[in-house]
C-alpha positions as CSV (number, residue, x, y, z in Angstrom):
1,M,-53.3,40.9,54.5
2,A,-56.9,42.3,54.6
3,R,-55.5,45.8,54.7
4,E,-53.0,45.1,51.8
5,T,-55.7,43.6,49.6
6,E,-58.4,46.3,50.4
7,D,-57.6,48.2,47.2
8,S,-57.3,45.2,44.9
9,G,-61.1,44.6,44.6
10,I,-61.5,41.5,46.8
11,V,-63.5,43.4,49.5
12,E,-65.7,44.9,46.8
13,L,-66.4,41.5,45.4
14,L,-67.3,40.0,48.8
15,R,-69.6,42.9,49.4
16,G,-71.3,42.5,46.0
17,E,-70.3,46.0,44.8
18,R,-69.8,44.9,41.2
19,K,-70.0,48.5,39.9
20,H,-67.0,49.5,42.0
21,L,-65.0,46.5,40.9
22,D,-64.0,47.6,37.5
23,D,-61.5,50.2,38.8
24,T,-59.6,47.6,40.8
25,E,-56.9,45.1,40.0
26,L,-59.3,42.2,40.4
27,G,-61.8,44.0,38.1
28,E,-59.1,44.3,35.4
29,R,-58.4,40.6,35.7
30,I,-62.0,39.6,35.5
31,S,-62.5,41.8,32.4
32,Q,-59.7,40.2,30.6
33,R,-61.1,36.7,31.4
34,E,-64.5,37.8,30.2
35,K,-63.1,39.0,26.9
36,S,-61.1,35.8,26.5
37,Y,-64.2,33.6,27.2
38,A,-66.4,35.7,24.9
39,R,-64.2,34.9,21.9
40,F,-65.2,31.3,22.2
41,G,-68.8,32.0,23.0
42,W,-68.4,30.8,26.6
43,E,-70.0,32.5,29.6
44,Y,-67.9,33.7,32.5
45,G,-70.3,33.8,35.4
46,S,-70.1,35.1,39.0
47,R,-68.9,31.7,40.3
48,H,-65.6,32.4,38.5
49,F,-65.2,35.8,40.1
50,K,-64.6,34.2,43.5
51,W,-62.0,32.0,41.9
52,D,-60.2,35.0,40.5
53,A,-60.3,36.6,44.0
54,M,-58.8,33.5,45.6
55,E,-56.0,33.5,43.0
56,L,-55.2,37.1,43.6
57,F,-55.3,36.6,47.4
58,A,-53.0,33.6,47.0
59,E,-50.5,35.7,45.1
60,R,-50.5,38.3,47.9
61,V,-50.1,35.6,50.5
62,R,-47.1,34.0,48.8
63,E,-45.3,37.3,49.2
64,H,-45.4,36.7,53.0
65,E,-44.5,33.0,52.9
66,L,-41.6,32.1,55.2
67,P,-38.4,31.0,53.4
68,E,-38.2,28.0,55.9
69,E,-41.6,26.7,54.6
70,R,-40.4,26.9,50.9
71,E,-37.2,25.1,51.8
72,A,-39.1,22.4,53.7
73,R,-41.4,21.7,50.8
74,S,-38.4,21.6,48.4
75,L,-36.4,19.3,50.6
76,A,-39.3,16.9,51.0
77,F,-39.9,16.8,47.2
78,R,-36.2,16.3,46.4
79,A,-35.8,13.5,48.9
80,R,-38.8,11.6,47.5
81,E,-37.6,11.9,43.9
82,H,-33.9,11.1,44.4
83,V,-33.7,9.3,47.8
84,D,-30.2,10.7,48.5
85,E,-31.2,12.8,51.6
86,C,-33.7,12.8,54.4
87,G,-36.8,14.7,53.7
88,A,-37.0,16.1,57.2
89,C,-33.5,16.9,58.5
90,G,-31.6,17.0,55.1
91,H,-29.1,14.3,56.2
92,S,-27.3,12.8,53.2
93,L,-28.1,9.1,52.9
94,L,-25.1,7.0,52.5
95,P,-25.1,4.0,50.0
96,G,-26.7,1.0,51.8
97,E,-28.3,3.2,54.5
98,P,-31.9,2.2,55.1
99,V,-34.6,4.6,53.9
100,H,-38.2,4.8,55.3
101,F,-41.2,5.4,53.1
102,G,-44.8,6.3,53.9
103,A,-44.4,9.0,56.6
104,E,-45.4,12.6,56.2
105,V,-43.5,15.7,57.4
106,Y,-44.9,19.2,58.2
107,V,-43.9,21.6,55.5
108,G,-45.7,24.8,56.5
109,F,-49.0,26.5,57.0
110,P,-50.1,27.9,53.7
111,P,-53.2,30.2,54.0
112,I,-54.4,28.7,50.7
113,R,-53.5,25.4,49.1
114,W,-54.8,24.6,45.6
115,R,-56.0,21.1,44.7
116,W,-56.8,19.6,41.3
117,V,-60.5,18.7,41.8
118,D,-61.6,19.5,45.3
119,P,-62.0,23.1,46.6
120,P,-58.9,24.8,47.8
121,L,-57.8,24.3,51.5
122,V,-57.8,27.5,53.5
123,G,-55.9,27.8,56.7
124,K,-54.9,24.1,56.9
125,P,-51.4,22.8,57.8
126,H,-49.6,21.1,55.0
127,Y,-48.0,17.7,55.4
128,Q,-46.1,16.1,52.6
129,R,-45.2,12.4,52.1
130,T,-41.4,11.9,51.7
131,V,-38.4,9.7,52.5
132,L,-36.9,9.7,56.0
133,C,-33.7,8.5,57.6
134,G,-33.7,6.1,60.6
135,S,-33.4,9.0,63.1
136,C,-36.4,10.9,61.7
137,S,-38.6,7.9,61.0
138,P,-41.6,7.5,63.4
139,E,-41.7,4.6,65.8
140,W,-44.5,2.9,64.0
141,L,-42.3,2.7,60.9
142,T,-39.9,0.1,62.4
143,P,-39.2,-3.2,60.6
144,G,-41.0,-6.1,62.2
145,R,-43.6,-3.9,63.9
146,G,-47.1,-4.8,62.7
147,D,-47.1,-4.9,58.9
148,V,-43.9,-2.9,58.4
149,V,-41.4,-4.8,56.2
150,A,-37.8,-4.3,54.8
151,Q,-36.9,-5.0,51.3
152,L,-33.7,-4.4,49.2
153,C,-33.7,-2.2,46.1
154,A,-33.5,-4.3,43.0
155,R,-30.5,-2.2,41.7
156,C,-28.5,-0.7,44.5
157,E,-29.7,-3.1,47.2
158,R,-30.5,-0.2,49.6
159,P,-32.8,-1.4,52.4
160,M,-36.3,0.0,52.0
161,V,-38.6,0.1,55.0
162,Y,-42.3,0.6,54.4
163,R,-45.8,-0.5,55.5
164,L,-47.0,-3.5,53.5
165,T,-50.1,-2.4,51.5
166,A,-51.5,-3.3,48.1
167,S,-49.8,-0.3,46.4
168,S,-46.5,-0.7,48.2
169,M,-46.2,-4.4,47.1
170,R,-45.2,-3.1,43.7
171,R,-42.2,-1.2,45.1
172,T,-39.0,-2.6,43.5
173,F,-36.6,0.4,43.4
174,C,-35.8,2.9,46.1
175,S,-36.0,5.8,43.6
176,E,-36.9,6.7,40.0
177,D,-33.1,7.2,39.4
178,C,-32.5,3.5,40.3
179,G,-35.4,2.3,38.3
180,R,-34.3,4.3,35.2
181,A,-30.7,3.1,35.5
182,Y,-31.9,-0.5,35.9
183,R,-34.1,-0.3,32.8
184,D,-31.3,1.3,30.8
185,Q,-29.0,-1.5,31.9
186,L,-31.4,-4.2,30.7
187,R,-31.9,-2.4,27.4
188,N,-28.2,-2.2,26.8
189,Q,-27.7,-5.8,27.7
190,S,-30.5,-7.0,25.5
191,R,-29.1,-4.9,22.6
192,K,-25.6,-6.5,23.1
193,E,-27.1,-10.0,23.1
194,R,-29.1,-9.3,19.9
195,G,-26.0,-8.0,18.3
196,A,-24.0,-11.0,19.3
197,V,-26.6,-13.4,17.9
198,E,-26.8,-11.4,14.6
199,R,-23.0,-11.7,14.2
200,E,-23.0,-15.5,14.4
201,K,-23.1,-16.3,10.6
202,V,-22.2,-18.9,8.0
203,C,-19.7,-18.0,5.3
204,E,-21.4,-17.9,1.9
205,V,-18.3,-19.2,0.2
206,C,-16.8,-22.0,2.3
207,G,-19.8,-22.7,4.5
208,E,-17.8,-22.3,7.8
209,E,-19.4,-20.7,10.9
210,F,-17.8,-17.5,12.1
211,T,-18.3,-14.5,14.3
212,A,-18.6,-11.4,12.1
213,A,-17.0,-8.1,13.2
214,R,-19.8,-6.3,11.3
215,K,-23.5,-7.2,11.0
216,D,-23.4,-7.0,7.2
217,A,-20.4,-9.4,6.8
218,K,-21.1,-12.4,4.5
219,T,-17.6,-14.1,4.4
220,C,-15.4,-15.4,7.1
221,S,-12.0,-14.1,5.7
222,Q,-10.4,-11.8,3.2
223,G,-9.7,-14.8,0.9
224,C,-13.4,-15.8,0.9
225,K,-14.3,-12.2,0.3
226,Q,-12.1,-12.1,-2.8
227,K,-13.6,-15.4,-4.1
228,A,-17.2,-14.0,-3.6
229,Y,-16.2,-10.8,-5.5
230,R,-14.8,-12.8,-8.5
231,R,-17.9,-15.0,-8.6
232,R,-20.1,-11.8,-8.9
233,R,-17.8,-10.5,-11.7
234,R,-18.2,-13.8,-13.7
235,K,-22.0,-13.8,-13.5
236,P,-23.5,-12.8,-16.9
237,G,-25.3,-9.5,-17.2
């Protein structure tokens, strides 16, 4: 990687050779950023140069990333979002099969890993929290062991195994898919109940209670509808 990035400008930047940086790929990137910042009256100082160098180096590193590492990260993310497969072995989780939350799996050794606020991690192994099947779950994540509990999903009733903490006490569904489907079901049920209440009416002609087929119905039958029509026609004006 050092040999491949030698002509990109990273070495010149580290050596402080700013005058030789303009003819490199990194120099072009820095010049574009400086022009962009200048339009808004902002300064683009030397502390940003190192960030540009890190971004350029990260792009070069991603070209050498192993496909197995990318697949491991993708698998761990999919399993956590949909809870339909194990985030470690990829085993398809059957309906009603217990799922284990709270454990992390190794997903690669990225040379550079960006973070939102803290400085980037360089040369650190990457572990990602995901959902595991019973075979891949660690021994400490066993129901009844310490503070590990098992609870059923409020929608699909899948057993959820996790360590009881302040944040995990809010866990109600095994996945976002279950939570979304449950909320949609409640909304549809509430809408039907409101509609049923709105259709319970009193006929404006005979005074009888009836269940209307439409929300805007005002009479209980065709006969009452004709009587109401004749009344409106007889009104003066």
